[in-house]
Each structure stands twice: as C-alpha cells, then as structure tokens.
C-alpha positions as CSV (number, residue, x, y, z in Angstrom):
1,M,92.8,112.7,107.6
2,N,89.1,113.9,107.6
3,F,87.5,110.8,109.7
4,D,84.2,112.3,109.6
5,I,83.8,112.4,105.8
6,L,85.5,109.1,105.4
7,E,82.9,107.8,107.9
8,K,79.8,109.4,106.4
9,Y,80.8,107.6,103.0
10,N,81.6,104.3,104.8
11,I,85.3,104.2,103.6
12,S,88.3,103.0,105.2
13,F,92.0,102.5,104.1
14,H,94.0,99.4,104.7
15,I,97.5,98.4,104.5
16,G,97.9,94.7,103.1
17,V,100.3,92.1,104.5
18,K,103.1,93.2,101.5
19,G,102.6,96.6,103.0
20,N,100.6,97.6,99.8
21,K,97.9,100.3,100.7
22,F,94.2,100.2,99.3
23,P,90.8,101.6,100.0
24,D,88.4,99.0,101.4
25,G,86.4,98.7,98.2
26,K,83.1,98.3,100.0
27,S,81.5,101.1,97.7
28,V,81.7,102.4,94.2
29,L,83.4,105.7,95.8
30,S,86.0,103.6,97.7
31,S,86.7,101.7,94.8
32,Y,86.9,104.4,92.5
33,L,90.1,105.8,94.4
34,V,92.1,102.7,93.7
35,P,94.0,103.8,90.6
36,F,94.5,107.4,92.0
37,R,97.7,106.7,93.7
38,D,100.4,108.9,92.3
39,R,100.7,112.2,94.3
40,D,100.8,114.4,91.1
41,D,97.5,112.6,89.7
42,I,96.0,113.2,93.1
43,D,97.2,117.1,93.3
44,D,95.9,117.6,89.7
45,F,92.4,116.1,90.7
46,V,92.3,118.2,93.5
47,R,93.2,121.3,91.5
48,D,90.1,120.5,88.9
49,V,87.9,120.1,91.9
50,D,89.0,123.6,93.5
51,L,88.2,125.0,89.8
52,C,84.9,123.4,89.8
53,L,84.2,124.7,93.5
54,N,85.1,128.4,92.4
55,G,82.8,128.3,89.5
56,K,85.6,127.9,86.6
57,L,84.5,124.5,85.5
58,S,85.0,125.6,81.8
59,Q,88.9,126.0,82.5
60,I,89.2,122.2,83.0
61,A,90.5,120.8,79.9
62,E,89.3,117.3,80.8
63,P,86.4,116.9,83.5
64,Y,86.6,113.1,83.0
65,Y,88.7,111.0,85.4
66,I,88.1,107.3,84.4
67,D,89.2,104.3,86.4
68,D,89.7,101.7,83.6
69,L,90.7,99.2,86.4
70,N,87.3,99.0,87.8
71,K,85.4,100.4,84.9
72,I,84.1,103.6,86.8
73,Y,83.6,106.7,84.9
74,G,83.7,109.8,86.9
75,Q,83.0,113.3,85.5
76,L,83.6,116.6,87.2
77,S,80.4,118.8,87.6
78,A,80.0,122.4,89.1
79,N,79.1,120.8,92.4
80,D,79.4,117.2,92.4
81,L,81.6,114.2,91.0
82,I,79.1,112.0,89.0
83,L,80.2,108.4,89.0
84,S,78.7,105.7,86.6
85,D,79.5,102.9,84.3
86,F,80.7,103.7,81.0
87,E,77.2,103.8,79.6
88,G,76.2,106.3,82.1
89,N,74.1,103.9,84.0
90,N,73.8,103.6,88.0
91,K,74.9,107.3,88.4
92,S,75.8,108.3,91.9
93,F,76.6,112.0,92.9
94,V,79.3,112.9,95.4
95,P,79.5,116.6,96.6
96,L,83.0,118.0,95.6
97,T,83.6,119.5,98.8
98,D,83.2,116.1,100.2
99,F,85.2,114.3,97.6
100,K,87.9,116.8,97.9
101,E,88.3,115.8,101.6
102,I,88.1,112.2,100.4
103,L,90.9,112.7,97.9
104,L,93.0,114.8,100.5
105,S,92.6,111.7,103.2
106,W,93.4,109.1,100.9
107,K,96.7,111.0,99.5
108,E,97.5,111.6,103.5
109,F,97.4,107.7,103.7
110,L,99.4,106.8,101.1
111,Y,102.2,109.3,101.9
112,N,102.0,109.6,105.4
113,L,101.7,113.1,105.5
C-alpha cells in the first residue's frame, strides 16, 4: 500500500460495520474508486494506465472509465486521468503514475494482498 500517495491525495480506506470496504469519499478522486471493486476490472484499468505511460494511448480501445454510480467521467490521456462531470465541467487532472499507485493500493486493500 502506497501510504505516501494516499496521503498526498487525502485518501483513506475504511471497513464498515458489516465488513464492506470503501474509500472515504472526501474527494472526487476517492469517490471515483467506488465502482472499481472487481480484481479483473482494476487489473484492466492498470494495464491501460501502463499503456498510456509507455506512449501507447492509441492502443487502448476505450480510454473512458465512467463511474455511473457517482456520475464521474474519467478519461485516460497520455499523462493524466482526467475526471469531470458528464458535461466535461469541473475537470481535475491526476498524474497517471500517482493514479496507478492509488489503484494498486485500493486493490491491495480490497483483497488484502
């Protein structure tokens, strides 16, 4: 778990009274993680992030990762994950190197790796 990156983005993970695991939801970025719970989905997302980081964005069939639950639109670019609402407003940019560490930390928390 990369605690430095999680602290940098003020993200923490919690376990509810019924054992459910969730990010704190204090920011758009932490809320964006909620629907990505399946190990394969997270692994696919990390693979696409790696393609971007290796200059192969054009090899990604679908660079959009949309959180329908919280209505957050995510788009991979060459260097960043761009988060916005569905109209493209309120954009925030997360460097892919940081986002990859956040995804891997989320996966580790979910699956106790």
